N, C-alpha and C positions, 0 to 999 in steps of 0.2 A: 357434463361439459365442464372443463376447467377454464375459468376466465383468466386470461393473461393480462397483466398490468405492465405497461411500458412507460417509464418516466421519459418525458420529452421536453426539450427546451422550448418555452413558449414563444421566443422571438426568432430563434434559428433552429427549427426542428430538424433532428437528425434524419437524413434521407433514407437510411436503411430501415428505420423504425416506421417512417411514413410508408415506405414501399411494402412492408409486411402488412400494415393495416389496410392499405389499398388492395392488396392481393386478397385478403379476407373478404372485403366488400365485393370484389369482382366475382368471387366464388359463391356469393349469396349469403355471406356471413353478416354478423352484426358487430359494429364497432362504436363504442362510446368515445366522444371526442369533445374537446373544449371549444366553445365559441366565446365571444365577448359578453354574451348574456348569461347562459347556463350551459351545462354539458348536454350535448345532444346524443341520441342513440341512432346511429346511421345505418341505412340499408340502401342498396342500389334502387333508385326511384323507378327505374325502367324494368325491374325484375319482379314480376308478380309474386313468385314464391318467396323471395326475400322480404317483400312487404308483408305477406301473410305471417312470416316468422317474426317480424318486427312487432306486429300487433299481439301475437301470442306471448312473446317474451315480456312485454309490458303489461299484459292483461288489459289491453286498451280496447274500449268499445269500438266496434267496426264502423261506426258512423262519426268518428272523430278524426278528421283528416290531418295528416302531418304536414309540416312545412317542407318544401323541397329547397335544398341549399345548392347554390351554384358557385362556380369559381371564376366566372367571367360573365360580364353583362350580356355578351352575345348569346349566351345560352337561354336567355329570355325567349328568343325567337324559336327555339326548339320546343319549349314547354308551353308557350302561350299561343293561342290561335290569333289573338289580336294584341298588339302592344300600342296602346294609345299614347298620344304626346305627353300626357300627364305622367305616365309610367317612365318615359324616357327622362323627363325633367327630374323626377324624384330619384331615379337611379343615379343620374349624374351628381346630384346633390348629396345623397345619403348613403350610397353604396361604395365600398363595403360598409355595413353598419346595421344597427338594430331596427330595421324597417322591413316588413314583409308586405308584398303587394299581392292582392287577390285579382287574378285576371281570368279570362276565358281559357279553358284547357285545350291544348293541342291534342289531336288524336294519337300522337306519338306517345302520350302518357297513358299507362294502363289505368283502367277505371278503378282498380283496387287502391291505387295510390291516392286518389282523390275521394275515396269512399263513395264512388258512383256519381259525384257531383260534376257539373259541367264547368266548374271553376277550379283553379289551382292556386295555392299560396306559395310564393317564391321569395327567397331572399338570398343576399350575398353577405356572408358573415365577415366581421372585421377581426379576424384572429389568424395569425400565421399558420398555426397547426391545422385549423379547419380548411383554410384555403389550399394548403399543400396537399392535404388528404383528398379533397375533391378533385384537384387538378391531376394528381397522380392516379386516382381511380379511373379517370376518363369518363365519368358518368355523374349526372346529378345525384345528390344524396338526399333521400327523404329522412328527416331527423326530428322527431318529437323530443321532448326532454327525456334524459336517460334515467328514468325512475319508474317505479310501478305506478300505474294509472291512479291518479287521485292524491298521491303523496307530494310533499313539498319538492319543488324542483331542485336538482343537484347543482351546487356551485363549486363542489370539489369532487375529485375522483373517489374519495372515501364514501361520499353520499351515494355514488353510483354503485359501489360495491355493496353497500348496505342493502340495496333493493334488488340488484340484478346479478350478484355473484352466482355463477353456475348457469345463468340463463343466456349469457351473451359471450361472444368469442374473445373480445379484446377491449381494453380501455387505454386510451392515450392520456396519461396524467401530466398535465402542464400546470398544475397548481390551481389556485382559486380563479374564478372568472371575474373579469374587471367590473361588469355592470351589476350582475346579480339578479335581475328580473328579465323576463323574456322580451322579445322584439314587439314593437307596435305592429299590429296587423291592420292594413288599410285596404278596403274594398273599392276597387276602381271600376267595378261593373255596374255601379249605381251612381246616381247624381242627386245631391252632391256626394263626393266621396265620403265613405263611412268608416270610422274606426271600430273594428270588431273586437279588438283587444288592445287596451293601452299598454305601452311598454317603454322601451329605451329611447324612442324618438317622440318627444312631446307633441301634442296637438298644435301648440303655438308655432313650432318649427315647420310643421306641414302647411299651416295656413299661410306662412310667408311665401311659399312656393305656389300653392294652389288657390288661395283665397278661401272660400267657405269649405270647411270640413266639419262633419258632425259625428257624434258618438252614437253607436248602436244603442237602443234602449237598455240592453242587458248590461252594458259596461258599468254603470253606476247604480244598478238596481239594488234596492234594499230588501228584496226577497228573491227566492229562487226563480229565475226567468224560465218561461215556457218557450222552448225553441224546438221546432220540428227538425230542421236540417241546418247543421252548423257549418258555415263556410270556413271557420277558423277554429283551431284548438283554443281551449280556454273559455268557450262560450256555453256549452250545453251541460256539462257534468260538474260535480263538485271536484275542485282541483286544489292543489297546494296544501292539503289538509294534514295536520299532525294527528297522531293517534289519540291525543287528549281532546276533550271537549274544549271549544274555544269561543270566547266572547270578545267582541270589539266594542270599545267605548269611544264614542265620537262626540266632539264638542270643543269648546274653548279649553286651552291647555290647563288652566287652573281647575276648572270644573271636572275635567277628565281625571286629573291627578286625585282629586278628592273622591271621585266615584270609584276609581281603582283601589284606593286605600280602603274605602268602606266595603266594597265587594270582597276584597281579600280577607279582611277581618271577619266578615260575616260567614264566608265559606269555610274558613279555617276553624271557626268555632263549631261548625257542623262536622268537623273531622275530615274535610277535603284537603288534599295536597295541592297547593295552588302555585302556579308560576305566573310571573308578570313579564310581558314583553313590551318595552317602552323606551323612550329616550332617557338619557342620563339625568336630565333635570327632573323628570317625572319619577324615576326610580329613587331619587334621593329622598323623596317624601313618602315612599311606600315600603311595606315589608311583605315578604312572601316566603314560601318554602324554597323557591328557586327564582332567579331573575336572569333576564338576558337583555343587554342594552342594544338599542338601534343607533347608538351614537348621539351626538348633540342635537338638540331640537333645531329644526330648520335645515339640517344637512341631509337632504333627501337622497343624494347619491350614496352617502354612507349607509343610510337606512336600507336602501335597495340592496347594497352589497351584503348586508348582514341578515336580512329578513329570513330567507329560507334555511340558512344554517342555524339560526336561532330557534326556529320551530323544531328542527331536528334535535338540537341540543336539549331543549326542554322536554322532549319525549324521552331522551336517554336518562334524564333525571327523574323520570317516573311520576311527573305531575299528572293529576287527574283533570284539572281545569287550567287553561291558559287564559289570562286576561290581557288583552292587547290594547295599546294606545292607538287611536285613529290618527290619520295623517291629513295634512291640508290638501284641498282639491285644487292643486296648481302644479304645473310642470310634471315632474316624475311622481309627485304625490298622487296623481290620479291612478297611476299603475299600482301604487302601494295600497290605496284604498280598495281598488278592485281585488287585489290578491288577498288582503286581510278579510274582506267580506266573504269571498268565496271559501277561503280556508276555514272560516268560522261556521260555514253552513248558514250564513246570514243571521247569526245570533248577534244583533246589533243593539247596543244600549246608547240612547241619545241623551245627552245632558246639556 
């Protein structure tokens, strides 16, 4: 299969390009497209054969449910058996945007789309290309991240090609994604509502609408969580991982910088090729075989935009070990801590 790449305007997507991509989806094909978070790999959510093809192309475990993307809030009622008042409030406040709601699945949704679960994860993306594609397709689109399972999520079309060239039909290339980490996934089938995966909508913003919101125990776990059935992507398996071994150093900034410097020197003396992923302030005091900046300390939005691309860049530079600076546990930092810990396989150094 030859993968077609179409450059598309991120603000005013060309109708003929959207029409071609939508036709591929209606025929059961796979189309990678940009959202405000990361690039998604789309398939018709109501077509079981297309969903099976989606899992095969990504080499995705069959018990890791994808998020279903919609182009209109009214589609909630097609996909969910019950739409509680909390879901309506959240949709009004945050959609389109980086928030996924877990609700009870409608019988109109094939079981394979939800990996046999009685729940379904739904969101409405905030990106003109994504919305145009969903609406032109005339069907909800199941779309996990457009990468091979376990790899860093793609924030550019080039990342999609690195993993999936020859495995999917088409890529809509609208440049880099604005946020850079995935959506927050909120389970509304339990009380209090539970964040299954932190992401682009912080817990604090959800609490302003709902009151009490809690994290699932796996979100900030410091070791591999044991989960039998995952209601959300990003919970059960190692995700976001570079090819290199990765360690995360967590603590106060000065102590983290000192430990990164010490570890880098120690590992390089042993002949290891070391990369450091950190803020500019931390990198100024460290040396390594390769470095990637997450931006200035405290700018969590910039760190989110850079994270996955930086992990891929360090892989291309052939490092054997990546040493990463931890992030503060506030706002978008919670999502960054979650991604760094999972990417490292929970190799966490506390200082």
